[in-house]
N, C-alpha and C positions, 0 to 999 in steps of 0.2 A: 546274481551280477558275473556281470561276462569278466572275463579277463584279457590282456591286451597279448595281444599277437608277439610272439616270439619269435625271431628270426634263428635264435640259437639256442642248442640246449643247454639249458641254464642248471647244469652238473659238470657236464664236459667240455661241453663249447664247441662243439659241431654242430656246423650249420644242417636244421634242424632238413631244409630239403636235399641235403642228401643224404636222407635216415633210408634206405630199404623197407622200409616197415608203414615211413607215416610218419613216424614217431612212437613215442612211449605207449603206454596203456593204463588208463584208471581200474579204478575196482570193479565196473560195468561194460568196459570192454570201449569206449569210447577213446576217444583220441587223446591224449596228454599235447595241451599247446606250450608245454614247458620242457617238456623234457623228451631225449630220443626213447629211441628201442633197443639201445645201448642199455641205459645207466636205470630204466623202469618198465616195469611192467605188472597187471593187475595193482597198480594204484599202490605199490611197494618199491624202493630201491635193489637193482641188480644183485649190489654189493653195499648190502647198511652199513655194515663195517670200515667203508673208506674212507679216509681220512684225506683231505684236502689233499697235501703232499706224496702219497701212494695215487689223485688222481692227478697230479701234475706227472708224475714220474707213467703213465701212463699212456697220455695222450704223446708226450714228448717221446717215447718207444714209438708206437703207433706214427706219427706221420716221420718220423725219423724212418721205418719200415715204408713205406708210402716216397722215399727218396731224399726228402728233402736235408741239407744241413741238418747238424744238430743246433745251433747260434738260431736258426728261423724255428725249431722243434721248439729252441727252451722260449724264445717269443711270442710263440702260440699260445704257450700256458698261464702267461702273466696274467691272464684277467678271469682266469678260474677262483678264485682266490673273492673273485667279485660277484661271484654268480650266486644266482638266488637259494639252492641249496648250501652254499658253503658259508654265507656271509652271515648267520643266524650262529653257528660254531665257533 
């Protein structure tokens, strides 16, 4: 069964094209088509106990570190609860 290609990490919403490692890895070492290397490695989430609110705060702070204003950083986190990782929670 082939999976549809994703443009954004389905955990943090980072553009997968910006991942310096090309994406996260599955347990067999293959690249994950859904998650970035910051969120997913070896077939597991790197922070399995993280909540959607934790992720939104982490992303907001990271975007602000990159020089974006707070209101824009908040805007970038609006879609996170709709990503695949969080939809089932």
